[in-house]
N, C-alpha and C positions, 0 to 999 in steps of 0.2 A: 504493500500500500504506500510505503514511503517513496519508493521509486516512481510509482504512478503519479504521486503528488508533484514530484520534482519535474517529471515530463510535462505535466499540465502547466506548471508554472513557466516553463520555458516556452510553451506554445502561446502564452499570453502576450508575447512580444514577437512580432513578425517584421523582419528577421529577428532571430534571438538577440537578446540584449548583449551588449559588449561590456565585459567587466571594466571597472575603472582602472586605468593604467596607474602605475606608480608615479606620483607627482614629482616634479623636479625638486620641490621643497615642501615640507609639511606645515611649517609655520611662517607666516609673513603678515605684514600690516597692509590693510586696504584703506584707501582714502576716497571718500565720496564728496564731490564738490557740488554744492547747491548754489546756483548763481542767479542773480537778477540779470535781465537782458534789456538792452536799449535798442534804439533804432540805428545806432552807429556801429556798423560791423567791425570797423577797426578797433573801436573801444571794447567791443565784446570779445574779440580775439585777445587783446592785451589783458583783459580782465581774467579770461580763462587761463592764460599763460601764468599769471600771478598765482591763481588758485592751485594750479598743478605744481608749481614750484613750492608753494607753501606745504602742500600735502607731502611731497617728496622730502622736504626738509624735516618733516615729522616722522620720517622713516617708512612711508608708504612705498611698497614695491609694485602695487597695482593701484592706478588712479582712474576714477570714473567721472565723467562729466554728464550733465543732464541732457534731455532731449531738446533739440532745436535751440542750442545755446548761442548761436551766432546771429540769430534773426528773431524778430517778433514772431509770435505764433499766430499766423493768420494766412488764409488762402491768398490774400493780396500780396503778402510779403514773400511767400515761398519762391515765386518765379524771379523776384528781384534779388534775393540773397543767395540763390542757388549757385553751386559751384560744380565744375567738371572735375570730379575726384580722380578719374582715370588719367586725365591730362596732367594733373598735379601742378606744382610750381605756382606761378602767378595766377593760374586758372582756378586754384584752390588754396587760398592763403590760410584757411582754417586748418586743413589737414597738413599743410606744410609746417605749420607751427607744432602740431601734434607729433609729426615725424621728427622734427628737430629736438623737441624736449624729451621724447622717449629715449633718443640716442644719448643726448647730453646728460640726462639724469639717470640713465641706466634703469628705466622702469618700463612696465607694460601699461599702456593706456587704452582703456575702452572709451573712445572719444564721444560719448553721448550720441547725438545725431545732429546732422545738418541737412538742409535741403540740397539734394543732388540733381544736377542736370545731366541726362544721358540721352543724346540725340534730341528728339522732340518730347521726351518724357521727364517728369520730375518724380523723385523718390525721397522718402524720409530715411536717411541712411546713417548707420553707425559704422565707424571704422575702428579697427583694432590694430595698434602698432606695438611691435616688439621692441626689446631693448636695443636692437640694432637700428631702430628708426624705420624699419621696413613695414609696409602694410601687410598684415598677416591675414586679415579677413575683412569683409564688407557685408553687413547685414542690412537689407532693405526691409523696412517695416512691412510685415505680412498682412496684418489686420488693420485696416484703415478705420479711423475714428469717425464714423458717420452716425450722428445721434441727434435726436430732436425731442427735448423734454419741454413741453409747452410752458411758457412763462418763465423758464429758467435758463436753458441753453440749447442752442442749435449750432452744430458745427459739422460740416460735410467735407472731410478731408479729400474724398474722391473727386471733388470738383476740380482739384489741381494736381493731386498726387496719384501715382500709380502704385498698386500694391506689389510688394516683393513676391518672389515665387519659391524661395527656398529657405528652409531652416538653416541656421549658421552655428556651427560648433568649431572651435579653434583651439589648437594646442599652443600654449604660450609658456613663457618662463615661470609662470605661477600656476600652471596646471591647465586642464582642459575646460574651456568655458563655453557655455551655451548662451547665445545672445538673442534677446528680444527687445522691442522698443514699446514702452508704455502700454498701449491697448493690447499688444500681444500677450500681456500677462493675464488677461481675462480668459484665455483659452488654455485649459490645463493640458490638452493633448500635446502642445508644443513643448512644455516643460517635461512631460513624460517621455517624449522622444529624445530630448537631450539627456535625461537620466539614463535611458536605454542605450545611448551612445557613449556612456561612460564619463559624463561630465562631472567635474569636481565642484563646479561653481556655475550658478546662473546669474546673468547680469541683465537687468531690464532698465536702462535709462528712461526716465519719464518726465513728463511735464503735465501732471494731472490738473484738471480744472478744480475750482473751489465749489462746484455743485456735487459732483460724484466723488471727487478726490478724498475729502475728509472721511467719508463713509467707507471707502473701498480700498484705498491705496495700500495701507499697511495690512489690512485684512487679506488682500489678494497675495501679497508677498508671503505672508505667513502660510496661506493656504498652499501655494506652490511649493514652499519649503517643506511643509508637513506631508503633502502628497508624496513627495519624492525623497523624504528623509534627509533633507539638507541642513536641518538645524533649527535654531531659535533666534529671536531678536537679540542682537549683540549691542546695537547702538541705534539711536534715533534722534530726530530733531524736529523743530516746528517748521514754519513756512518761510522764515527769513533766510538770508544767505548764511551758509555755514560750511565748514569743512569737518567732516566726521572721520575720525581715525579709529579703526577697530582691528583686532587681532583675529586672523583666520587660522584655524587649527584643523587640518584635514583628518587627523587621527580620530577625531570625534565621529566623523562620518562612518568609518569602518566599525567603530565601537557600537554605534547605535544600530547599524544595519545587522550586526551580529546579534545584538540583544533582542532586536525585534525584526526577525527575518521575513519581512513582507514580500520581498522579491521571490522567495521560495514558496510562498503560500498563495500566489495568484492562481485563479482558476481558468487556465487556458482552454478548458473544455466548455467554458461558458461565455468567455469574452476575450477580445484580442485587440491590442493596439498595433496598427499597421503603419510602419514607416515607409511610405511609398518611395521616397527618394532612394533609400538604401535598397529596397526591394527591387526597384527598376534598374539599379546599377549592377545587380548581380548577373 
């Protein structure tokens, strides 16, 4: 019966889950930068630069920026502030700064997100830079924020933005990271796919509004962490600008998953999570 249960648990993930690789390091500091944004892109870039430097000066080896940190958050602004990330250099001063700092400070940067122009399309895009300053991954927001709450908030991102097509998981100097952007966090399947791909860490840069944000933002983070046994709240802040430094200890992941072996108790005979990208690449 025990072997049958194990077979069933493996069938709950298609293709079968990938074990977490041994991380490059077990303990490190993470820095989360919460920033205010102006209509001046040059000032926004300089402001983000200072925040990253401050986080690194406090020992952070992984630094995160928020969603759309170089531009006001509006459909009118996205086309104006968008950058050609693939062209780089002067065509993308925001990512050029991230590349430079990751190399100079010897840190990994999950660069929040900026509006990206690619051909005739715009995306909400997160770039991940390694300690060598090279672009390691680019995640385009998969789930666009199209919402209409009468009398409170209406925002239709799809009026200007195109949805990304692929989940993004990247091996970095601080471990394997699954990337989402803000509204992506509402969809548990994405986090479950990242867990099944052996992620050590999930990063969701966000810019939640003040209608749904206070109710849901921390709750959703805790839910995704609990669903996939990623841990507990280590640090938090309010809505003002802040740099949060916290200690990441990957050994806790293994300990909790050993003590509560959820992955070995799933019922693949009753339900299944299908990772279509991995399945179609086989």
